[in-house]
N, C-alpha and C positions, 0 to 999 in steps of 0.2 A: 639561458640554455648556452654550455658551454659546448666549444668545437668538436670534442670526443662525443658529444651525446648521438647517441644509435638508437635507429629504428628499425623495425621487420617490415618489409613491402611486399606486396603479394599481390598478384593479379591472375586471377580464374578467367582464363580463355576458353576455347570451345574443344580446342584439341591439347591443350595443356596448360599445369598450373608454373606459374613464375614467381619466383621468391629470390629477396636478397635483402643483405643488411644492409643500411644504407646511413651515413653519417650525416647531419645536419645541415653539412654546407655542399652535400649534394656527392659525397667521396661513396663509391660502391664497392663497399669492402670482402663482401661474399654476393656470390648469386649461385643459383641452380635452377636449371627447370625440370619439371617432372610431369611426362607425356600422362595424359587421358584416355581412356577407353573411349570408346565411342558412346555406347549408349552410358549416359550418367543419372544418376540421384541424389538427392538432398545428403543423404547417409556417406556414399561414396565420398563425393566432393569434400564433404566436411571432414571427415576420416584422413583423404588426401592433405589436406589443408594442414590441420593439427599436425600431422606424421613433419611434414615440410618446414613447421614450424621449429617446432622441436629439434630435429637434425641441424637447422641452422643456427639455432641457439647454441647447440652442444660445441659446430663446427668456431668459431668467432668467440666462444670462451675460450679457447687457448689462444685468441687475440687481446686477452683481456678485456674485451667487449662484452656491455652487460646490455642489449636493446632492452628500452623504457616502455615500448607499444609496438601496436602491430597496427600496419595499416593494411585495407585488402580493396583490391577493385576488383570491382562486377561489372556486368552487362545489364542493361534495364534501369529501371527505375527503382529508387533507393530513398528511403526515410534517412537521411544522411542524419538529424540529431540524435536519433535511436538505433541506427545502424541497423535496419533493417530491409533486405532484398524483397521489393515490394513484387517484381515479375514486370513483364512476363517470363514463365517457366522458360521460354528457347530451347525445348523440348527435354529439359531436365526433370524426373518426377521426384514433385512436391517442391518444387524452387519456386514456391510463392510463398511470402508473408514469412521469410526466415528470418530472426532475429540472431544473425548470425555473426554481429561485435559480441553482442552478450554471449553464444557460445563459446566464440574464442575466450573469452573475458576467464569463462569459467573451465576450460580445458588446458589454459596454460598461465592463467595469475595475470598476465598483462593487460593493460589497459588496450580496447580494441578500436577502430574506426573502421567503418564501411563508405566508401564513394563508388559514384558512377565511374567506368574506363575511362571513358573521354572527359569527362571534365576532369579526375586526376591526370591524364596526361595536358589535358591543358593548366593546369596548377604550374605542372612540371615545366614545361617549355616556357612560362612568364617568370617561373623562378630560376631555370636554372641554364636553359636556353636560349630558342630563338628570339622569343619574345622579352627576354630581361632584359629592363630598362622602361619598360612601354607602359603603360595605363588603359589606352582601350583597345582589345587583344579578341581577335576570331580566329579559333583552332577547328579545322576540318582534317578529321580521319577517314580517309577515302581507301575504302579497304572492301569489305563481303558485304558488308553495307556502308552507311556513311553516317557517324558520329561528331560530336564537336561540342564547344564549349564556347561561352562568352565571358569576358571580364570588362568592365565597366568601372573607370574610375578606380583599377587595379584592385577591385572585388569581384570574384565568381556570381556571377547572374546565373539564380538558380530559379525563380519564379515561383509561382504558387505551386504548392505539392514539391518542391523541389524536382517541377517537371521540366522547367525551361533548357533553353540550349539546344533542342533536338531540329538541329538544321537539317537532317536528314529527310524530312517532311515534310517542307512547303514544298508546295507545288508547282510544280513549271509546265504542266501539259494539263489542264482539266478534262480533256478530252479523252485522255488515254486508260486503260481498264484498271482494276483497281489492283494494289500491292499486295503481300502477303501482311502487311499491316492494316488494312483497308484505307487505305488513303489513295486515293486518284490523281494519278501523274504524278507522284513526288519526284522529288530531289535526287533519293537512292533510288529510287526505279528504274529512273532513266541513265544514270551517272557513276554508279557504285562500280566494281569490279564485276561482282553478279551482270550487272546489264552490259560490262565488255564481253562476257563470254556469250549471253543471251543473245545479241545483236552480231557475235560474229557468225554465231552459226544458221541465222535467218538471211546470212550473207550469203555463206556458202550451201544452203540449201540443203546441209546434214547433221544428222547428230548419232555420234557413237555414245553410249553411254560408256561403253569402260573404256573410252580413250578419250572423251574430253578434255580439249587443252583449259588449262589454266588461265586467268589473266595476266598473269606474267608470262605466261608461253606466247600467248598474242599481243603482245607489245614484241615479245621477240621478235617475232613472224615482220610486226610491220617496220622494225629495224633493218629488217632483211629485204624489204621490197616488193614483201606479197601484196596485193593489192585489196585484199579481201581486210586483212590485220589493218591496212593501213587507211583505208575507209573508215573502220571502226574506231581507231585510234584518233582519228581526227574529229571525228563525230561528237566523243568524249569530250576530248579537252573542248567544244566550244559549249556544250554543254554544261559541261565544272564551271566555266566561266561565267556561264547564265546564271546559276547557282551562287557563288562569288558574289556577282554585280547586285543580286538581290540586297545580300547581307551589306556592301559598301553603302547602297543609296539608303537602306531603314537607318544603320548604326553608325555611320562614317569612320569607320577603325582607324586605328596607325599602322597595324600589321594584321595580318591574314598571314598563320601559318598551317600549312599543309602538310601533315602526316601520313602514318597508313603505310601497305605495302606500295601502293598506286602513286607515290608522290617520290619514288625512289627512279621514276624512270627517265629517260633521256632530257637532254637540257629542251629540248627543241619541242616536246610535249610540257614544258614547263610555261616554256614563252606563250605556245596559241594558248593555253588556260590565260595567262596574265591578257592576252589580245584580247581576246574574249571580254573576259574580266570588264574590262576599259573600255571596251565600246559599246555595254550594253549598261554603265552606268554613269549615274549624276557627275559631270564635272569636278562641282564645288565639292563633293562628298569622295571623290575617288583623287583628288589633285594631292594629298600626304600620306594614302595607302601605299604600304608598300604587299606583296605578295610573295613568302618566302618558303623553304620548304624547313621543315620541324628539324631541330640539333640531334634529338634526344633517339630519335627510333624505336626501337622495342623497348629500351630502357625506362622511356616515358613514363611508364604506367608505375612502374617500381618506385622510380624516383618519386614522383606526385603521392603513391600512396605513402611511401613512408612520411614526406615530409609535411602530409595531412596528418598523418597521426600524429610525430610531435606538434603539432600548430596548434591541435585541438585540446590535444593532452597540457598545454603549455595556457590555455584557456582564452583561447583566440578564435575568432570566427573565420571561416576562410571560401 
């Protein structure tokens, strides 16, 4: 592939659709964000995606760029080989068993590939970001939920039915109640951004749905020495560390990369996570591991999806 080869990368989020044109070396030459309405359907999302693809193709045509394919990042379980979104529907009408790659190809004429968003963020950090040069990598997306991806010997681990890497569903307290995914005591239930909000309101014993603080706002309160927020953030750091410790003792990775909005928190929070992870994992397993912040931020899914598309088009597995 030539240095000027480019692809379209798209990321279907909960509240917005991001799209970019990316060169093979990781340079983003054009990018745009399209807000999504609150209530969504399959037809609505596909229509928005096709319009966004066509618009950005026209934009980069003036730069003498003609993208060779489309890679799309989506949430949930994906049949990567065939580009089918299996589900769950994430509250989107008819968003189950959607042959999205085929639809995009038919509508745009471009070869199209679809992958799980956390997996594609993992690929991006491995190819262009914090994990570049490492062969055994774990990526964790700390956000409303907890997603992730695992790279073993330089290749993304998918498992049976492309279902591997669901690190957020590891169980860290079997005695607790079921999560919204039906898992008892999951890492995601205890340590995600949603968990921070839930725990904060348990601490202050008050909830006003019209003014409920976000996870980011609770972190800001902790920086200002508000006791309830400080307690919840410290507790969260220990729980995230426990989840990482499990992964360290099982996989003994070279590097763990933390992404998602929570990874932007202050350095003290990051150091508390590392302390908990190292205290709760086996010495031989943790002796070489590094725990670092992701480098690519919100661009990770776009870089990963575009690179994934180009790699698949070249006939390579990833």
